[in-house]
N, C-alpha and C positions, 0 to 999 in steps of 0.2 A: 661635256663630261670632264674635260680638262679644267674648265672653269669651276666645276663643283669640287674637284680635287684640290684646287688652289684655295678655294674658300674654306674647305674643311681643314686644310693645313694651317691657314691663317687663324681660324678659330681655336685650333689646338695650341698654337704658339701663344696666342693671347691668354688662353686659360692657364697655360704653364707659367707664363710670366706673372700673371696675377696671383697664382697660388704661391709662387716663390716669394713675391713681395709680401704677401700676407704672412707667410711663415717667418720671414725675416723681421717683420715689424710688429708682430703680435707680442704684447707684453703680458706676462703671466702675473696676475694680481697676487700679492703676498701681504697678508695682514701683519701689521707691526706687532711685536711682542708687547710693547707699551706705547699707547697712542701719543701721550704727552707727559710732561714732567708732573710728578705727583709729590706732594710734601705732607708728611705726617708730623704733627706736633703733639707730643704726649707729656702729660704732667701727672705725677703720682705723689701721694703723701702716705707715709708708713709710720706707725708708732707701735711700740711693744712695751711690755713690762713683765717682770718675773722676779724670782728670788734665787736664781742659780747662776750668778755671773761667773764666767770662766776667768775673767780678769782677776777676780777675788778668790779663785780656787774653788768655785762651785757654790759660793754663798754671795749674798748681797744683791743689790738692785741690778736688773737687766734693762732698765728703762732706756729707750732709744727713740729718737725722732729723726726721720729722714725725708727730705724733699728732693725729688729728682725730676729732671726734664730731659727730653730727647727730641731731637729734630732729625727726621729721616727724609732724605731727598732721593727720589728715584728718577733718573734722567735717561731717556732713550737716546742712544748715540746714533742709531740707524734702525732699520727694520728688525735687525736680529740681536742687537747688543744693548744691554742696560747697565748703567753704573749707578749703584746705590751707596749713599754715604750716610752713616748714622753717627751723630754727634750727641754725646751725653754728658750731663753735669748733675752730680748728686752731692748734697750737703747734709751732714747729720750732726746731731749732738747726742752725747751718750753719758749717762751718769756712771755706768760701769767702766767705760773706757777711760773716764777721767781719773779713775782710781789706779791707773798705771802709775800716776804720780799724785798721791794723796796729800802731798805737802805743798802748800802755797809758798813756803820758803823753808830753808833748812832749819831755821831756829823756831819755826812756828808751825808744827804739824797740825793739820786739821783732818783727823781720821774720818773716813767715809763721807767726806764732802767733795763735791765736784771741784776739781782744780781748774785753773785758768789756762793750763798748758794746751799744746796742740792736740794731745791725745783725747781731750774732751770734745773736740770739734774737728771735723775733717771734711775735705772736698775731694770727690772722685771725679776725674775728667777722663773721658773715653772717646775713642773714634774708631769706626769700622768702615772700611771701603770694600765693596763687593762688585765684581765684574761678572756678568752673565752673558753667555752666547747661546743662541738657539739655532738649530739647523733650519733649512728652508721648509721642511715638512713639519717642524716643531716636535719631532719625535726624539730628538737628542739634544740635551742641554749640558753644558759644562760651565763651571763657575770657579773663580779664584777670589780669595779675600785676604785682607791684612788688617790687623787691629793693634791698637796701643791704648793703654790706660795707666793712670798714675794717681796715687794718693800719698799721704805724708810719709808712709813707711814702706810702700810697695809699688813696684812698677811691673808692667806686663807688656810683652810684645808677642803677637800671634800671627800665624799665617796658615792658609789651608786651601782646600778646593774640593771639588766633587764632580761627579757625572750622574746624569739621570737619563734613562731610556724608557720610552713609552712604546707599548705594543698594542695589538688587538684594538685598533681604532681608538687608542688612548684610554682604553679601559684597564690596562695593566701598566704598572709603573715600577721600575726598579732603580734604586739610587745607591751610590756609594760615596762617602765623604771622608776626609781626613783633615785633622787640624793639629798644629803644634803651638804650644804656648811656652815662652821662655820668660820666666818671672824672676824677680830679684827683690829680696827684703833689704830694708835698711833697719836692722834690728833695734827695737825700742824695748828696754828691759824695765821691770818693776823698779821703782825709785830706790828701794832699799838695797838693791844690788849695785848701784852706782857708787863709785869711789867717794868716800868721805860724806856720803849722804846723811849718815846718822850722827855726824859731829854736832855736839850741842843738843842732841835730842835724848831725853830720858827714856831708857828702855827698861821694861819690867818683865820678870819671868812669870810663869803661870801661877805662882803663889802670891803675886802682887808685890814682889820684892825688886828693888832696883838692881839691875844686873848688867854686866858687860860680857855675858857668855854667849851672845848671839853669834853663831858661826854657821852660816848657811852652806849648803852643798853646791851652790851655784858656780857655774863656769860658763863663759860666753859660747855661743854656737860657733862651730867651725866652718859652716857653709851657709851662704846667704841665697843660694839659687834654688828655684823650684821649677822643674820642667814637666810639662804635661803633654802626653801624646794620646790622640784618640782616633778611632776609626768607627764609622757608623754605616750600617746597612739597613735598608728599608725596602719593603715590598708592599705594594698597594694594588687592590683589585676591586673593580666594580662588578658585583655579581648580578645584580638586577638594577632596574631603574630606581629602586627604592633603597637598596642595601649596598654599602661599601665597607670594606675592612682593610686594615693595613697591619703589618707586623714589622718589628724593628729590633735591633740589638746594637749595642755599642761596646767597644773594647777600649778601656782607658788605662793608661799606665802613668803614674806620677813618680818623680824622683827628685830628691833634694830635701830642703827644709820644709817638712810637712806639718810641723808644729807651729804654734804662734808664740813668739818669744816673750810676749807680755802676759801670757796666761800663767797664773801662779799655781803652785802645788804645795800642799801641807801634808807632812808625813805623820803617821800614827805613832811611830817609835822614836820621835825626836821631841825634845823639850820645846815649848811654845813661848814665844817672846812677843811683846806688845809695846806700842806707844799709845799715849793718851792719858787722860786723867779720870779714871773711874771713881765713882762714889763708893762702890763696894767691891771687895775682893771678888765676889761672885760674878761681877761684870766680865771678868776675864774668861769665864766659861761660856759666855753668850756671844757667839761669833757675829751676830747681827747688831750688837749694841753700838749705837752711833758714837759713843764716847770712847771706843776702843778700836785700835787698828792692829791686826796681827801681821807680823813680819813673816814673809814666805820662807819656806825651806829651799825651794828651787823653782825653776820654770817648768812648763810642760815639756815632756820629752816623748817623741814618737819616732817610729821607724822612718828611714829615708826613702822607702819605696811603698807604693800602694797600687794594687791592681783592682780595678772596678769592672763589673759586668752587669749592666742593666738590660733587661729584656722586656718588651712590652707589645701591646696591641691596641688598636683603635677600632671601634665599631660605630658606624653612623647609619641611622635608619630614617628615611623620609616617610613620615606617616601620611601627611597630606600637605596641602598648601599652607597650612597654619602651624604645623608641628613637625619638629625634627628632634631626634634623640642622638646625642653624641656621647659616647662612652670611651673611657681610657683606662687601661690597666698596665702597671709596670712592676716587675720583680727586680730587686737589686741585691747583689751580693758582692763582697770584696774579701781580700785576704787578711783584713783586720777582724774578721768574723762578724761584721755588721751585715744584717739581712733586713730587707724592708719590702713592704707591699704598699702600692699606691692605687687607689681607685677613684676615678673622677667621672661625674655625669653632668651634662649640661643639656637643657631642653629649651632651645630657642622657640619662642611663640610669636608668630607674625601677626601683629595687631592690625596693621594696615599696610598699604603699599610702601610706606616710608618708615614705619616704626616697628621694631622688634624688641621684645623683652626676653630675657633668658635667665632663669634661676640656675644656680650652680651648687654642687656639693662635692667635696673632696675628703676622702678618708686616707689616713696614712698611719702606718705602724712600723716600728723597727726594733730589733734587738740591739743590745749594747756591744760596742767594740771591746775586744779583749783587753785593751789597755785603759779602760775607763774605771774609775772608782770615785765615790763622792768625797767631799771635804774631809780631811784628816783620816783617810782610810788607807791610802797607799803606804807602802813601806819603803824606807830609804834604800833597801837592797834591790828593789825592782829596777829593771833596766829601762822600761818605758812606763810612762804614767801621764794621765790627763784627768782633770775633773770638769771637763767641758761637757755639759749635759746634752749638747747636740750629738754626742757619741754614746749617750745612755739609752736604756730601754724606755720607750714612750710611745704613745699613740696620739693622734691629732685629728681634729675635725675642722673643716673650713666650710663656712656657709657664705654664699655670695649671690648677688643679683646685679643684672646689668640691663641697660636700655640703649638701643642703637637707633639713630636716625640716618637714613640714607636717601640721597637725592641723586639719582643717576645722571640727571641733566645739569647738576651743579648750578642751579639758578642764582643762589645767593653768592655774591662776589665780594672779594677784598682785593682791590687793585685788579691785576690780571688773573687772579686765582679764584676759581669757583669752589665753594665748599661742597664736597661730595658726601662726607660722612661725619657724624659725631657719635662717639661711643663713651658711655659712662658706666663705671663698674665700682662695686664696693664688696669687700670680703672681710669676714670676721673669722679669726683663727684662734682655736683653743687647744692647748697641749696638756696632756695628763700630768706633766710635772709642774703645772701652774703658770706657764708662759701663755700670755694672751697677746694678740696683735690685731690691728686693723689696717687695711690698705684701701685707699680710694684712688682711682685713676680716671682721667678724662683724656680723650684723644680726638683730634680733628684731622681730617684728610682733605687736602686741597688739591685741585688739578688745574694746571696752567691752561688758559683758554685764549 
């Protein structure tokens, strides 16, 4: 009997020790947020044309071409943390921007011709770094980001962060984000406002008579800073295995120089003055005549504060393994009296295991800001004025189509990177004020193997 008790005690001790060792050495498996480094390479080409250039006071060519590239690198630092770096380079040429300086030289004005100055071409360089941390159960995520961008007359520095919480087995998601952008202009003014710019240039009045009565209302801007503050709130819910929706709203406040120093304004109650060599006196009354260049009365002037409030919702419905419907609606309002509605729909169609096609459509409409008026409509007694048609009343339609190739196993390789996805899109944009645009993009996603 004593032997049995000793044997029982021995077995109990062995079991306890074994249990303790298993408890101490058991490793809980935790899936990494990002398994390996991913690299996205994006290229886009954009072109537009229209007849309401803000640089020329609401008239003239809006022709612009832009080629942009982005490289986005997402790197897992450990199981929970990811660092993402987005480097961008954008180069454009613009007929309207070149009219900031329509003079090739002081003594040889070339009205309405693209100048060779920096304003006709520009390069935008940008960089964004984002750090994201996920909790062990992946139900809480926080992130912080910093950004910087620069072009020939504008620099921007930004920083921000946010938190996201998931509930209900990840079927419910709530997020809050905040960002601050501290920007600074290096003001570029229309050429006629520069000191001695018109020396040696013949100036005509609206009657076709040589005149020295050109006295613009121009004065340089007193502030070159533009600060933007934003807070974003979003709620997402999976209602069924087929239906998901989300709602969001943003609060944005801007302060500082909110107008563009190189946008011209022409007043209705002031005499008009021109340079150029018209064949007929009537040419002076034709603002688009390529032989005549009208000297501005002032630059665009806008308030130094602006409050914006966009509110929107997304609805996604999974029909079957081949079709998904994605919709988006946003209402926008601000204290400049501009109000807008945006509706977007995209229908991805899964053609095969690797190919998906998706037609897209977007409709947009807005009312004009209270400070907008077309060319030669503002009065010199107005406190604020702009002839930028981006702030006018208009509606727009955008039609698009895309094709995506996805290989989850990334069999195609370039060095140590497997190609996971190729995405190709094209969109055509038509605005009711005559502006048209096209944009094509192609993106490649590579994963380190």
